[in-house]
N, C-alpha and C positions, 0 to 999 in steps of 0.2 A: 405768588404762593408764599405761605408762611415759611420762614427759614427753617423752623424745627421740622415741619412736614417735609420740606425739600430735602433736608439732611437724611431723614428717615427713608425717603424714597430712594435717594442716592445710595445709601447703605444697603438697602434691600436689593437694589439692582446689582451692586457690586458682589454681594453674596451669591446671588443667582448666577451671575457671570462666572464666578470662581467655581461654583459647584458644577456648572455646565462644562467648564474647561476641564475639570478633573474627570468628569464622567466620559469626556470625549478623548481622554488621553490615549495615544496610540501605542500599541505594543512594539517593542523593539524586536522585530521578527528574526533578525540575525542572531540575537541572543539565544533564542530557542533553537534555531537552525544549528548553532554551534554546540548544542548539547548532544548532537548526534556525532559520536566520535569513533575513530578507528579502534581505539582500545576496547570500547564496550562492544562494538560489532564483533571484534575478534574473540572476545571472551564468550559471547553467545554462540558464535559459529563453531568454535571448537567443541562445544557441548552438543549443539543440534546435529552437527555432521560427524559426530564421533563414531568410532568403530562399534561402540556399545549399542548404538541405535541401528546397526546392521542395515543401513541403507534406506530405512524408513519406507519400505514397500507398503502399499495401501492395506490397511487393516491389520498389520503385523504389530507385535509387541514393541518392536523398535520404533515404529511410527507413533504408537500410543505413548511411549516413554518420552519421545521428543515433544509430543503435545503437552504432556504433564509439565515439562520444563517451561514451555511457553506460558502456560497458565500460571505457574509459580511466579514468573516475572511480572505478569499483569497484576497479580495480587500484591506482590512486593511494591509496586508503584501505585497501589490503591486505584486501579482501573478495573472495573467490573464487567461482567457480561451484560447484555441488554436486559432491561427490566422486563420486557415482554417475553424473554426467553425463560426456559425452565432451568438453565444452567449454562455451562461453558460450551456444550456440544450441540451441534445439529447432526443427528444421526443420518447417515447416508446408507440405506440398505443395500445389501449384496445384490438383491434382485434388480435394483435400479441400475447397477453398474454392469449387468450381464451384457455381453456382446458376442453374438454368433458362436464361433467355436473357440473363443478365447477362454483361458482358464478362469474358473469362478473366483471372484474376489470375496474376501470376508466383509462383513459389515465394517463400516468405517465412520469417521466423523469429521465434519467441518468444525472449526473452533472460532468463536467470535468474542471480541471485546468491544467496548462501547464507551464513547464520551458524548454525553447529551448536550445538544446545543442550547444556548442561552436565550435565543430570540425566535429561532425557527426550528425547534427540535424535531418537527415532523419531516423536515427535509434532510436527506441522508447522503453523505459523501462516503463511498466505499473505497477502502484501500485494501487490495488483495494480493496474496501470494500463495503458492501451493507449498505445503510442507511435506508432501510425500516425495519419494524418489523410487529407484528401481530395485532396491533391496540387495540381495547377495546372489552371486553366480559362481558356481564351481568353488564355493568356499571363500571367495573374495568379497569384501565389502565394497559396494559402490556408494561412497560417502555422500555424493551430491552436495558438495560444499557450495559450488556456484549454482547448481541446478537442484533445488532452488533454495538451498540454505541461505544464500545471499539475500534473496527477497524476504525470506522468513524472518531473519534477524533484523532486517530493515524495518519491518512492521513494529517490532518491539521498540526500536529506537525512535521511530516517528511518533508512536503513541506516547512514549515518555515525554517527548518534547511538547506535545499538546497538553499533557497533564501538568507539566511544569508551568506552562503558560497559564493554564486554568488556576493553578495554585496562587499565581500572582494577580489574579483577577481578570485574566483575559481568556475566558472560555470561548470556544468557537461559537459563532452565531448559529450554525447548523450542526447537526449531529454527525459524528464520524463513527463508522463501523469498520473495525479492523477484522478482516476475514481471512483466516488461514484455511484454504480449501484442500480437500483430499482428492485422490484419484486422478490428478491431472495427467500423470504419465500413462495412464490406461485409457484416456479419452476425455479429459476435461470433465470428469464426472461430478466432482464436488461443486464446481461453479455452476454446472448445468442444474444440479439438484437445487442449489440455492435460488437460481433464477426461476425455477418452476415452483419452488416452495419458499418464497421470500418471507423473511420475518417482517419486513417493512414493504409497503406497496411499491412496486417498481415505478409507478408514475411519480412517486416522491423521491426517487433516487436521482440525485443531481448528476453523478458521474462515478465511474470506476477508474481508479488509478491502480494499474496492475504492474507488479514488479516480479520479473522472472529472468534471473541470471543477470546480475549487475556487478559481479566482483572480479571480472577478468578482462582481458583484451583479446581481440580476434586477429586472424592473420592479415586482415585488411588494414590494421592499425598497429604495425609492428613497432613504431617509434614513439607512440604516445598512448596513454590510457585516459587522456582528457577528452573523452567523447562519450556519447550514449546514443544508441539507436532509439528513435522515437517513432512509434508505430500507432496509427489509428487516430491521432489527435485531431486531425481535420476531417474525419469521415462523417461525423454527425454534428459537430459544433465548431464554428469558426472561433468562438470565444475561447474554447478549451485550448485550441492550437495557439492562439495569441497569448493566453495566460502562461503557457509553458515557455514560450519564447521570451516573454517579458521577465519572468522569474529567473530564467537562466541568464539573461543579459544583465540583470541587476545584481545577482548574487553569485551564481556558480560558474558562469563563463566557460562552459564546455562547448565543444563542437556538437551540434545536434545533427545527427546523420539520419536522413530519411530514406536510405537505400531500401529498407524492407517495408517502407510504406508505399512503395510503388504498386499501383493496382495490377501491374503485370509481373510482380515478383514471382519467379518460378518456384521459389521455396514456400510460398504462401504462408509466411510467418504470421501475418495478421490473424489467420484462422487457427493458430496453433497454441494459443495460451488462453488463460481463463477470462481475460477481458472480453473475449468474443461472445461469451454467453450473456454478457450485459449488452454489448453493442447490438447483437441481433434482436434485442428487445427495444432498441431505439434509445439506449442510454449512452451518452457520450463517454468514450473510454480512451484511455491512453496507456500504452504498453511500453515499459522501459526494458531494454535488452542490450547485452554487451556483444552479441554475436556468438558464432560457433567457434570453438577452439579444439585443439587436439584431445583434450581430456573430457570432452562432452560425452556423457553416458559411458564413461570408462571408470575403472576403480581408482584411477589417478586424479579424479576430481576431488581433491582433498583441501582442507582448510589452509595448509601451508602455502598453497599456490595462489591464494586470493590476494589481489592487490588492494590492500585496505584503504589506501588513500583514494582510489577510484571508487570503491564501494561507498565510502563516506560521502563523497561529493554527489554521487548519484542518488543516494538515499536522501540527502539534503534537498535535492531538487524535487523529489517526490513529495517531501514534507512541505516545501514552499508552495507547490501547486495545490496540495490539499488545503493549506492555510488560506490561500486566495479563494478557492472554491467555497470553503466553509464560511468565509467572512465578508465576501463582497455583498453589496446591497441586494442585488437581484440574482436569482438562480440563472445559470447560463442557459441560453436558448439552443434548442435543436433547430438548426437552419439548413442542414444538408441531409441527403437521403441515405448516407451510409456507404455508398458505392465508391 
């Protein structure tokens, strides 16, 4: 081969190799995980679970006010609602939430934010939390800081972490829907409404990561908050269960407690939060939960009692699992029957 031609070929190969190496550069996941901080979670939670929001009962002005704050934070971070939607809200009609002799609820709204995937935008990872609570009773505000202010503000921080990664050139391969659902305390209404009226086809929904109460410790863990109850991860997908364990082993190193994942759990926790309305449609779902404590559904569930170090670590794990689900080469498989 002519020396000039050889040199040209070698140079071209080198340029292609350098370009390929640059395009295949891996994100430092821990960098974005660590943008989820106790200080920011605390700032958000003192607003979401404030007395001014009067316990965020479904359809009340207090809940709507909390929702406006959530939207303001998404807008601040340049995260928008899904392009397919008409705005930030999915209206959940009062009639849909009617139950027997229960008091009639006002119309309410789910709130959604969206980061579009770069390679498989039609495949959707849902990260959910309910932003309602039980309102006021006898003039006392039931703030719902843990239930589920903790999950609500975690979504804000997780979405910001994904957005910062996207700004650095690491958009998720799949799309991520951040879904704040309403009416959970009255019967999982908001998530049920979404599952029956999905913005994106359920067959394209990869998984639901549901966060409901992750800011405290329960009586079964009096000496440590370095744990999290994991519920449902193995019901429909072996891979989802393995991903959660691998991310925890590599990064967050908490005790993963499967007590409430027991099929014979007398409290039936698996059926009592919003992930279930995805799981019953065959969508792999994982539910993070800190267990019941003395302030559960009491006016004493206030932001000052949150253990922000634990809240941070648990929100980080949810982010890591969402990251892996969004970026792995293949969509996780449903290989179990959900029982």
